[in-house]
N, C-alpha and C positions, 0 to 999 in steps of 0.2 A: 123625416130623416131615416128612420128605420133602424133595424138591428145592425146593418152594415156600418151606418154612421156611429152606432154605439161602439162597435169594434174599434173604430178609429179613435174614439175618445179614450178607450182603455189602452190602446197602443201608445198614444201620446203620454198618458200617465206613466206607463211603464218606462218609456224612454227618458222622460224627465226625471223620474225618481232614480233611475239607474245612473244618469249623469250627475245628479245631486249627491248620490252615494259615492261616486267616484271623486267628486270634488272634496267631500269630507275626508275620504280616505287619503287623497293627495295631501291634504293639510296635516293629517295625523302622521303620514309617512315622513313629512318634513318638519316634524315637531322640533327636532334638534338641529336642523340645517341652518347654518349661519347665513344671514342675508335673505332668507326666504320670506316672502310677503304672503300673508294669508289670502286665499282666494274665496270668493263667494259666488254663488249661482243665483241668478235672478230669473224667476218664472213668471210668466204672464199668460192669461187665458187666450186661447185662439179666438179669432173673430167669430162671433155667433152667426148662425144660419137662420134666416127667416123662414118659418114653416107655415106662416099664415099672417093675416093682417095683425100687426102688433105683437106677433108671437115669435119668439126667438129661442133657439136651443143652442147650447154651447157645443163647440167642436173639440173640446179637450184643452190641453195645456201646451205651451211652447217654452223653449229656453230663450229668454230675452237676452241674457248676457252672462258670461263668466269673466269676472274681473278681479284684479288684485286690489286688496284693500290698502290704500296708501294715501298719505297726506303729503303732497309735494312740498308745501310750505314748511312742514315739520321736518321733512327730509333735508331741505336746504339748511335749516337751522342746525340740524344734527351734524351735517357735514362741516358747517362752520365751527361747531364746538369741537369736532374731531381735530380740525386744523389748529385751533387755539390750544387744546390740551397737548397735542403733539409738540407744538412750538415751546410751550412752557416747560414740558418735561425734558426736552432736549437741552434747552438753555440751562435749566437747573443742573443737569448732569455735567454740562460743559463747564459751568462756573464752579462746580464742585471739584473739577480737575485742577483748575487754577488754585483753588483753596488748598488742595492737597499738595500741590507742588510748592507753593509758598510756605505752607506749614508753619504759619506764624503762631506765636505763643507756645511753641513746643520746646524751646531751649536750644534748638538747632535751626534757627531761622536767621533771616537777614538782619533784623533788628538787633538780635543778640551779637551777630558778627560785627555790626557797626559799633556797638558799645565796647566790645572787646578791643577793637582797633583804637578807638579814642582813649580807652583806659590805658592802652600800651603807651600812647603819647604822653598821657598824664604821668605814668610811671617813669618814663624817660625824663620828663621835666624835673623829677625829684633828684635825679643823679645823671645828668646828660653825658658824663664821661664813662659811665658803666657800659662796657661792651655787651654784657649779658642782656641789659635792657634794650640795647639797640638790636641785638639778635632776636630777642622776643618780639620787638616791634615788626621786624621784617617777616617773622613767622605769622603774626596776627594779620598783617597786611596781605600776605600771600594767601592766607586762609580766606580773608574777606573777598579778595579779587577772584579767587577760584570759586567761591560760593556764588558770586554774582554771575560769572561766566556760565557756571552749571545751571543756574536758575534761568538765565537767558536762553541757554540751549534747550532746556526742557519746555519752556514756554514756546520756543520756536518749533519744537516737535509737535506740540499741541496744535499750533497754527497750521503746520503742514498736514497733520492728520485731519484737521477740519477741512482743508481744501480737498484732500483725497476723499473724505466722506461726502463732501458736496458733489464731487464728480460722480461718485457711485449713486447718490440720490438722484441726480439728473438722469442717469442711465435708467434707474427704476421708473422715473416719471415717464420717460419716453416709451418704455415697454408698456406701461399702463395705457398711455395715449393710443398706442398702436392697437392694443387689444380692444379698447373702447370703440375706436373707429371701425374695427372689424365687426364688432357686435352691432354697431349702428346699421351696417349693411344687412346683417342677418335679420335684425328686428324689422327693418323696412320691408324686406322681402316677405317675411313670414306673416307680419301683422297687417300689411297693406294699409297702414295708416289708421287702422280701426281699433287700436289699443290692445291688440292681441300679443301673442308671443310672451306670456308671463314669465316663463322660465328664463328666456334670454334677457328680459328686462331685469329680472332679479340678479342675474349674473352681471349685467351692466351696472346696476346700482351698487353692487358689492365692489366692483372695480372703482366706481366713483368715490366710494367711502375710503378705499385704500389710497386713491389719489389725494384725497383730502388730508391724509396724514402728512403728505409732503408739501402741499401748498394750498392756499385758500382759493377756492373755485366757486363759480356759479354756473348754472346750466339752464338751457332753454330747449324744450322739446319742439321739434318741427312736426308739421302735419304728417310727414312720412313715417314718423315714429323714431327717427334718429334724434340724437341729443347733441347740441352744440355746447362745448365747454369753454368757459371764459375765465381769465385771470384779470380782474378789473373789467375793462371794456374790450380787452383784446382776446380774440378766439385762439385757443390752442388745439381744439378739435372743431372742424367746420364741415358740416354735412357728414360725409363718410371718410374724411381725410384727417390724419394727424398732421399738424403743422410743426410739431416737435419743439423742444427747447434745448438750449445749449448755454455753456458758460463762456463769457468773454472776459479775459483778464487783461487789464490795462495798468500801466505804470503811471501813477499820479504822485508827484512830489517824492519820488523814490520809493513809493509803496505800491504794492500790487492790489488793485481794486477789482473786485469780482462783480460782474453783472450777469443776470440771467436774461437771455433774449430768445425770441421766437426764431427757430431755425429757418423758417420759410422766408422771412423778410428782415430779420435782425432787429425787430421792434423790442425795446427794453420792457421787461415785465416788472411791475412794482409788487413784489412778493413780501407780504407783511406777516404771514403766519405760516403754520405748518413746519415740518422739520427743515425744509429747504430755507424758509424765511429765518428760522432760528439759527441755522448754520451760518447764513450770510451775515446776520446781525452780530453773531458772536465773533466771526472772523474779522469783520470790518470795524467793530466797536470794542467788544469786551477784551478779546485777546490782544488787540492792538493797543488798547488803553493800558493793559498790564505791561506790555513791552515798552510802551512810551514812558510809563512811570519809572520802570527800571532803568531805562536809558537816561532819562533826565536826572535821576538820582546819581547814576554812575558818572555822567558828564560833569555834574556840579561837584561831586566828590573829587574827581580828577582835577578839575580846574581850581577849586577853592584850596585844596591842599597844595597843589603845585604853585599857586599864586604866592603862598606864604613861603613854601620851601625854596623856591627859586631865588629869593632874595636873602637867603641865609647861607650858613656854611657849617660844615661838619668839623670833626676833630682834625681832619686833614684837608688840605686844599688840593686842587687838581691843576695840572698844567695843560690839559686839553679837555674840551667838552664838545660834544656834537648834539645838535637838537634832535629830539625824538620825533618831532612832527615835520612832515614834508610839506612844502608849498608847491602847488601845481604850477603856477606861473610866477617865478621869482622876480619878474620885471614889472609887475603891477603893484599898486599900493597894497600894503598889508591888510587894509580893511576892505579890499575889493573882493566881491564874491568869487572872482576868477581864481583866487588863491585856494579855494575849496577848504578853507579853515572853518571848522564848526563854530569856534569862538574866535573873534578877531581882536587884535590890539586896538587901543584907543590913543588919542593924542596925549603925549606926556614924555617921560624920560626914565632912564635908570642909570645907576652908578656901576661902573666896572672898576675893580680894584686889582692892581697887579703888584704882587708882593715878591720882593727879592729875598730869597731864603738866606743868602750869605750875609746880607746887611740888615735885613728886617725893614728895609725901606718900602713904603707903600705909595704907589702912584695911582691916584683916582681920576678916572675920566668920566665925564657926563656924556651919555649917549642920548641924544634927543630923538624922539619919535614924532615926526611931523605928519599928523593925520587929521589936521583941522579942516582940510578941504578948501582952504582959502586960495592956495596956488597948487592945483593938482600936479603940475609939472615937478614940484619939489616934494611931493608926498613920499614918505619912506617906503621903499620896496625892500625885499630881502637882499637884493643886490646892493642897493645903496647902504643898507644897514651893515652889511659885511664890509663895505668900503669904509664906513665911519669907524667901525671897530678896528679895522686893519690899520687905520691911521694912528692909533695909540702906540706908544712906545713898547717895544719888546713883545708885540702881539701880532699874530697873523690870523686873519679871518677870511674864509672862503665859503662859497656855496657849493655843496656837493652835487654830483650829477643827478641825484634824485631829489634835489630841492631842499636840502637841510643846511642849516647854518652850523659851520664848524669853526671853533675858536681854539687856537693853540698858542702857547707861549713859545717864544723863539728858542729858548734854551731851558734845560731842566732846572736852572737856578731861579726861574720865575714861576709863580703860581697865580691862579685867578680865583676871584670871588665876586659876587654881585650883591647889590642892595638897592633899596629905595626905588623899586620899580612901580611907578604909578600908572604905567601904560599897559601892564600885563603882557608885555611882549615876550619876556622870558618864559612865562608859564605857557603862553600860546605856542611858542616855538619849541617847547620841551627842553629848555636849557636849565640844567641843575634842578630837575624836577624829581618828585617822589614817585609819581605814577607815569606810566605811558598808556597810550590809547586814547580813544575819544568817547567810547560808550561802553555798554554792558558786554558787547561782543569781544572787545579786545583790551579791556582794562587789565593792567598788570603792574606789579611793582617794578620800578626801574632796575634793570639787571645790574647796572653799575652799583646800586646800593645793596642789592641782594648779595653781590659778590664781596663788597666792602662796606659793611654797616658803619664804619667810621665816617663815611662821607654823608651820612644822614644829617641834614642841616637843622640840628636842634637849636643852634645859636643864630641870632640875627647879626648879619655883617654890618660894618660901618665904614666910614671914610678912612679911619685909621687902622682898619683891619679888625675883625671881631675877636672878642674873647671866646675861644671855642668852648669854654666851659659854661657860658651863659645858657639859659633855657628859654629865652624869649620866644623863639620860633615854636618850640615844642608846646609851650603854654598856649600860644595863639592857635595852633592847629587843634589842640585838645578842646579849645573853646568852640570850635566849629560844631561840636555835637549839639549845642543849644543856640547857636547863632542864627537869627533869622536872615534869610538871603533874599535879596530883591528878585533874583532869577527864579526863585521858587515861591513867588508871591508872598514873601515875608515869612515863610516857614523855614525851619531848620532842616537839615538833611534827615534827621530822625523823624521829625514831624511830618515831612513830606511823604516818607514811606508809610508812616502810621496812618496818614490821611488816605492813602491808596488802599491800605488793608481795610480800613473802616468802610470805605466806599464799596469795596467788593463784598464785604460782609453784608452791607445793606442790599446790594444787588442779589446776592444769594438768598437772603431772607425774602425779598420781594418775589424772586422767581419761585421759591418754595410755596409761598402763599398763593401766587398766581396759579401754580399747578394744582394746588388743592382746590381752589375756586373753580378752575376749568374742569376738574374731575367731577365736582358736584354738579355742575351745569350739564356736562355730557351724560352723567348717570341719570339725571332727571329727564333729559330729552330722550334718552334711550328707553327709559321706562314708559314715557308717553308713546313712543313709537311702537313698543311691544304691545301696549294696551290697544293700539289701533291696528297694527299690521301683524302682530305676532299670533301664533297659534295657541288657543286655549283648549287643552285636551278635554276638559269637562264640557265646554260648549260644543266641540265637535262630536263628542260622544252622544250628546242630546240630539244633534243634527242627524247622526247615524240612525238613532232610534226613530226619529220623526220620518226620515226619508225611507227607512226600511218599512215602516207601517204604511206609508203612502204607496210604496211598491207592492206590498202585500194586498192593499185595498184594490189597487188597479188590477192585480192578477185575479183577485176574487171577482171583481166586476167582469173581467173577460170570461171567467169560468161560467158565470151566470148567463152572460149573453150567449156563450157557446151552447149551454144547455137549452136555452130558449130556441136557438136555431135548430138544434136536434129535434126538439118537440115539433117545431113548425114543419120541418122536412118530413118527419114521421107522419104528421097529420095529412100531408099532401099525398 
């Protein structure tokens, strides 16, 4: 082999040690770089040279590989934990916003407003002729309905903000997908499928971690070095192309349902984790449940109070009344969905009393509501109902242009009251009712009562005309506070709202616990990742010393060979 071969051995030692020193220096330089994966150099001896039978001499050292230290299975688990932690954190924050808006147990909450409303009816029942009690009742009812509308508006704002945040999240996802696809191209070109381009791979892994914050993903690396990204079994990055994601909003049963689909082919994505998954779950489930609970409470509060109030009378009677609720199609049966009534009448009847002020004479007419379905042609419509009422003496009944029932006495000497409505027609059509509206959006105190509290029907009307001083209606409405309602699964109005508050308290507690658990898991996986892929300054310092001495040894070896060559040349 000779001295020339020895020079080659020293040269390879210098080059290998120099490269090893550079790898250690690269690791130390990126000690605090987020997303950096430690690199290692692998050295191997050069193939030996045979110098005689069975005699071999080494030819130095070669660099076998420079690789990133990474556990792909651990990386996948870590990305999953990032998605889970992000989802639980976002959901906890969003549920906290509902908790803050409802502000229960604070003294200025819906439960307290409901109690004050029913207390006002109880107080009115003690002295139904007291105008101050009636005025107080109107004020408490106005406060309650205003609180409900404000609460509904604030929950609606949270829902709209969630939709806006979801849109922004989708934009961020698409930006990350585009950047990942671009890096795929660069990695494929630079590494040539050989596992190279560690810097670009680190950047891509960092983007994948960021993407995991928004949705749950899995990855498959191709031989070219590019990475395909999947949600479930559907690819959102394929080869070097981003397929993109977008939101589709559809109306289902009057509610806007949000779906995330792949832009390229509109395939729906089943996103169960990450910020995007949490936003969709919150929008479709949590905030909607809160709005539905408020709406169902409001609808039953309106209906149950109106059901009682409509069959009573106040201190004064009226000679004209117009229904607060419009019927879309007044020619179909009142229990037909085409009426667009949220609550529909049932088969039964009610009593209408016409009182002549000058004589005190009371004429009672039974108005039958035929909704048994036996003979559909004879079912009661708004038009036929107006005709039946109009047939009574001294009364004119019509259907207004916007589909409301209007009942008017023929002269000012006649006044009207109602009683014994077992069909709920009066309450449904808004005749002589306490509230107007159908849900939390439009619940209000009937403006007629707000203007004239004397018309509040604290008394129950009867066939001979009610004693306006009795308190039967006021007591019955006050009892609604604790009355179990079939429409609310046997719960009272107060219990229904308390059950909702308890349910969301449980959800908030579960979300908090889930976030804590997900944080522990992520921290544990991050620690494992750092132990494998992170840079340890002490280890790298040891490597520096080791490779430095190897470099010095190779340099000393070359110096000796050089001196030997000088001696040989001088001898010649």
